[in-house]
N, C-alpha and C positions, 0 to 999 in steps of 0.2 A: 177473541184471543183465548188460548188454552192456558188458564192461570196456573194449573198444576204443573204443566210443562215448564212454564216461565220460572216458577219458584224453584223447581228441581234443577233447572239449568243454572240458576244463581247459586244454589247450594253446591253445585258441582264445580263452580269456578274457584280458583285458587284463593281469591280474597275472601270468599264466603264459605270456605270449606270447614269451618269449625275448629275444634281443638286438635291437638296432636294425635290423640287416640283415634279420632275419626279419620284423619288423613292417613294414619298408619294402616288402619283396617281397610281403607279404600285401596291403598297400594298393595297390601297383601292379597286382597280379593282379585285385583287385576292380574297380579303375578301368578296366582294360583290358577285362574282360568286360562291364562295364556300358556303356561307350561303344561297344564293338563290337556288343553286342546292340541298343542303341538305333539304331545305324546300320543294322543289318539290318532292324529293324522299319520304319524310315523308308524304306529302299530298296524293300521289298516293298509297303508301303502306297502309295508314290508311283507305282511302275511299274504295279501293278495298277489304281490309281486312274486313271492316264493311259490305260491300255488300255481300261478300262471307259468312260471319258469319250468317247474317240474312237469306240468301238464303238457306244455309245448314240446318238451323233450320226449315224453312218452308217445305223443301223437306223431312227432317227427320220425320216430323209429317204427311206429306201427299203424298210423292213421287212426281216424276216429272210429271207424266201423270196419269189420272184416266179414267176408263171406267165405266159409270153408266147408269141407266135407263134414257131415254130421258125425262120421265115424273117426275123424282125426283126433278128437279129444284134446285139441290144442297141443299136440305133440310136434317135435321137430320132424319126426318121420311121418309125413302126412299122406293121406289118400287123396287122389287127384279129383278135381272138379273140371268140368268142361266149360271154358270161357268162350261162349258163342258171341258173335257180334250182336245178335239181337238182345241178349241179356245185358251186355255192356252199354248198348245204346239206350236201352230202357232205364238203366240205372242213371245214366248221364242226363236223362230227360226229367228226373225227379227234381222238383223245386227244392232248392237248398243244398243240392249236391254240387260240390266244387270240382272234384276230381276223382277218377276211378283208375286204378292201376293194378297190374297183375304181379304176383310174386310166387316164389317157391322157397320153402325152407327145408333144410336137411342138416342133421347133425354130422359133424366131422371132427377130425383131429389134425391140427397143424403140428408138423414135426420138423425140428431143426436138428443140427448136429448135437446140440447140448440139451435141448428142452423139447417138450411136447405139451399141447394144451387142447382140451376139448372146446369146440366152438360151435356156433350155429351159423351156417352159411345161408344167406338170403339172396336168392337169385332175383334180379330185377330186369325189367324189359325197357324198351325205349320210351314207354309211357310214364316211367318213374319220375316223380317230382323230386329234383335234386336240391331244392332250395335249402332245406334244413341241414343237410350234410355239408353243403357248400359253406354255410354259416359256421359250422362246427369244425371246419378243416384247420388242421394244425400245420401240416406239410403236404406238398403235392397238390393234386387236383382230382376231381371226380372223373372216372372213366366214362367213355361213351359207348352205349349199346346200340347196335344197328340190327336191322332185320335180316341181314345176310351173313356177314362175317361174325365170328365169335372171338371176343377179346379175352385174353388171359390176365388182364389187370384186375386187381381187387382193392378194396378199401378196408383197412383194419383200424382198430382204435389205438389210441396212444397207450392205453393200459396193456393191451395185448402185445404191442410192440415192445414195451418195457419188459414184460414177463418173458417173452421169447427172444429178447435181445435182437430185435429186427429193426431195420431202418428203411427209409424210402429207397425204392429201387431194388431191394433184395428179392431174391427168388425163394420160394418155399414150397414144400410138398404138403399136400392135403390128402388125408386118408379118409375114405368113406367106407364104413364098416357095413358090408352086405355080402351076399353070396352071388358071384365072387366079389372080393374086395376091389375097390376102385381107387386109383391114385391120380391126382391132377397136380400139375406144377403151375403155380401162379406167380405173378410179379406185383409187388406192392407199389401202386401208383399214387396212393394218398393215405394220410393218417389223420383221423378225426378224433375229437374228444367232446362228448356231450356232458361229461362230469357226472353222469348218472350211471351207477354201477350196473343196474339192471340191463343196460344196453352195452356199455363199454366192456363188460367182462366177457362177452361172448360173440357179439354181432360182427359178422364179416359180410360185406357186400360183394357180389360177383355177378357175372353175366348169367341170365336165366337159362340160356341154352346149355350151359355146362350141367346144371342140375336136371334138366329134362332128359339129357342123354344118359346121365348116371341112373336116373329112375327108370329109363326106358319108356318115357312118355312121348306122346305126339306134341306137335307145336301148340295145340289148343288146350292141352292138359296142364293144369297148374295147381298149386296148393290152395290158392284162394285169390280173392279180389279185395283190395283195400280201398276204402271210400272216405274222403274228407268232406265235411259239411261246412257251411258258411258260418254257423253259430254254434257255440259250445252247448248252449241251453237246448238246442234241437237234437242232440245226440239220441236221447231216449225216444223221442218222437220219430226220428228217422229210422232208428233201429226197429221200431214197431212196424213202420210202413214197409221197409225193405223185407222184414220177416214175412209179412203178408204176401209180398211179391214172390219170394223164393220158396216158401213153405211147400208149395205144390209142384215145384220144379224138381226133376230127378236127373241124375247123371246117366250116362250111357249104360253103366253097370247096374242101374236101379237104385243106387244110394241117393240119399237126400242131402239137401244143403242146410247149413246152420248159420245164423247171424250172431255175431258177438261185437261188443264195443270195447274200447280201451279200458273202461272202468272194470270190466269183467276179466280182462287179461291181467290186470295188476290190482286186485282187490285190496291187498295189504297196504300198498302205497296210498291208495285213495282213502282207505280207512284212517290212515295216519294223517293225511291232509285234512280230512273232516274234523279230526280232533283239534286242529289249529283254530277252527271257528269257535269252539268252546272257550279256548284261551283268550281269543279276541273279545268275546262278549264279556268275560269276567274282567278283563283290563278296562274296557270301556265303562262298565258299570261302576267299578271302583273309582275311576278317574272322575266321572260325572258326580258320584256321591261326594267325593272330597271337595270338588268345586262348589257343589250345591251347599255343603255344610259351611264352607267359608263365606258364601254369600249370605246365608241365613244368619250366621254370627255377625257379619258386618251390618246387616240390616237391623238386628236387635240392638247393636251398639249405637247405631245412628238414631234409633227410636228413643233410647234412653237419654242420649245427648240432647235430643230435640223435644223432650217432653213439654218444656215451657212453651216452645213455639207451637206445638200441637194444641196446647190448651188455649193459646191466644187465637189461633186460627179457628178453633171451634167456637170460642166466645164471639168471634166476629161473624159467625153464621156459616162457616164452611162445614159441609157434611163430612162425616167420618170416611165415607167411601171416596170422597174427593181427596182427602188427606192421604188415604191409602194409595190412591193413584199417584199422588205426588212422590211418595217414597218408592213406589214401583218404577216411576220414571227415573228417579235418582239411581236406583240399582241397575236399571236398564243401561244407563250410560256406562256403568262399570262393566257390565256383561259384554256390551258391544265392543268396548275398548279392549277387553281381554280377548275376545274372539278375533278381533282384527290382528292384534299382536301375535296371538297363537297361530293364526293362519300364515302370517308372514314367516314366523320362525319355522313352523312345520313344513311348509312348502319349500322354503329355502334349503332346509336340511335335506329334503327329498331330492331336489334338483342337483344339489352338490354331490350326493351319493350316486345318483343315476348317471351323471356325466363324468365323474372323476373316480368313482369306486373307492372312496376313501377308506371305508371299513371292509377289511378282508375277512374271508372265511376259509376254513379247511374244506376243500372240495370233496375230500374223501368222506367227510362226516355230513356235510350239508348239501352236497350235489351242486353247489355253486361256489365260485371263487370270491365273489363279493356279495354284499347284502343287496338283494334285488329290490327294485322299487317299481310300484305300479300306481301312478297318480291318476285317479279317475274323477272327473268333474262331478259326476252324479254322487259318488261317495262323499266328496267334500260338501256338496249342497245338503245332502241328507244329514251329515254329521253336524253341520252348523245349525240347521233347523231343529234337529232333535235335541241337541245340547241346550240351545236357547229355550226350548219348550220345557225341558225337564227342570232347568234352573228356575224358570218363571213359575212353574207349578210349586216348586219348593218354597218360593217366596210368598205365596198367597197366605199361608197359615200365620207367619209372623206379622204380616201386614194387617191381619185382622185384630191384632192386639190394640191397634189404634182405637177401635170401637169401644174398648173398655177403659180408655183414659178419660178421666173426669176433669173438665176445665177448672173447676174451683179448687181442685187438689194440686194442680200443676202450675197455675199462674202464681208467680212470686213477685212481690213488689219490693224493690230495694229502697 
């Protein structure tokens, strides 16, 4: 029988819990750990949810990796690359590649009777993955691209529709500045909203054949290829592998290919998202420090309250290390109780926010309309284990005070 565990369990029971101060400190410690842990769960779930939400939107508008002409310099007015079947098949055969699609970009101006706005037209082909924009659709539906006929339907953002006072089904004129200038009339078949200004302020989707004709390109000439991978963590590795593949490939005009990924397209946004990690670390450290301080204080009070009992146990032959274990068991009950309650509160708050969107945000400032939540089992396990470990380490020093307690000075006879 584990005598230390038995005595600690008896001390933890309501009938044997000692004076009011000891009970009060136990309650304070449990509440401190529970609230602190709930805050940590919410912090990680919100920050990772926010980062995932923004990343998914950036990828949805641009894909994980792009192959473009080295001379394009990421401009809307691009130089073409030749999308051969062999190149696309080779890219699709890469382990970890989910999807490859063609695109063309070109700057233009949408003009109405009252307003005009500069935009980026993105031409898409029948291989375009429409899942992201279908999820972001506010009105209407995604247009269909075929290999034969050319559709005049376009998809614009809610932001552009408001700026230009346009609505679903309206026709508009798009001007493409070149020599000679080109004009195309399009019909709005759908309005989307990603709530991400980098996309909504300018992106217009149209049939790729319109832009090929405006550029004067052949059917195989495009601005580039977009590639989605199966794991976010593989982007850098896949970028390197694809770069090795296309580095020595040249276009028909002798120009070379370049490979970039979404983190290089929007470095300012990803630098901002990386700053959030620092904030999370600071919050976690402060929260664990407060919980650890409360536990150390509680243990010291329990030691002072139980000095007579410690002296009696030592006089009966119990070793100091065993008495230390006894009090560590006692505090472990408090820590476990606090962690369980904290998990329940934190996870419950996350689920309520995720399913009902209780807390709203200004989408213009935060790029999302409600506080995003990303509950990850691995994060919860690591958070529980690391918190328990840090608190346990903090309790080792005060538990060593027991070794300095002298039985003859602590035992009192009434």
